[in-house]
C-alpha positions in Angstrom: 24.5 -15.0 38.1 23.1 -12.9 35.1 21.9 -15.6 32.4 21.7 -15.7 28.5 18.4 -15.3 27.7 18.1 -16.1 24.4 15.9 -14.3 21.6 14.5 -16.6 19.6 14.5 -20.3 19.3 17.8 -22.2 17.6 16.0 -24.8 15.9 13.2 -23.1 14.6 13.8 -19.1 14.6 10.6 -17.9 16.2 11.1 -15.5 18.5 11.6 -16.2 22.2 7.2 -14.9 23.8 8.9 -14.1 26.9 12.2 -12.4 26.1 10.7 -9.4 27.2 8.7 -10.5 30.6 12.6 -11.9 30.8 14.9 -9.4 31.0 12.9 -6.4 30.8 13.5 -5.3 27.4 12.2 -5.4 23.8 13.4 -8.3 22.0 16.2 -6.5 19.4 15.1 -9.1 16.5 10.6 -8.3 17.0 9.9 -6.0 13.8 8.0 -3.1 16.5 6.1 -1.5 12.8 4.6 -2.2 9.7 6.6 0.5 8.6 9.7 -1.1 10.0 8.8 -4.4 7.6 8.1 -2.3 4.8 11.3 -0.3 4.9 13.0 -3.5 5.2 11.0 -5.1 2.2 12.3 -2.4 -0.1 15.9 -2.6 1.1 15.7 -6.2 0.3 14.4 -5.9 -3.2 16.9 -3.0 -4.3 19.7 -5.4 -3.2 18.3 -8.0 -5.0 17.4 -5.4 -8.0 21.0 -4.4 -8.3 22.0 -7.6 -9.0 19.6 -8.6 -11.9 17.8 -6.6 -14.3 14.8 -8.8 -14.3 13.7 -7.8 -11.1 14.9 -4.2 -12.0 12.2 -3.4 -14.1 9.5 -4.5 -11.6 11.0 -2.4 -8.9 9.3 0.4 -10.1 6.1 -1.2 -9.7 6.8 -2.6 -6.8 8.0 0.7 -5.3 4.4 2.4 -5.8 2.8 -0.6 -3.4 4.9 0.2 -0.6 4.4 3.9 -0.7 0.6 2.9 -1.2 1.2 0.4 2.0 2.2 3.0 4.1 0.2 5.9 3.3 -2.8 3.6 4.7 -1.1 2.4 7.6 
């Protein structure tokens, strides 16, 4: 009987630290790379900026910061 191993704690949202050990696979919810985190953050910021002109004005500054962070990795 195959058991369903949870990827995270449904109450706290924390990732299951034993997921990989129990399944032999990487946790699909885990972000593996700092560049991935920056890309996700940038995508969220772009989506927000489309709906809010104040955010859109600051987006160019944010893109410069993200580029700098990526180049430092």
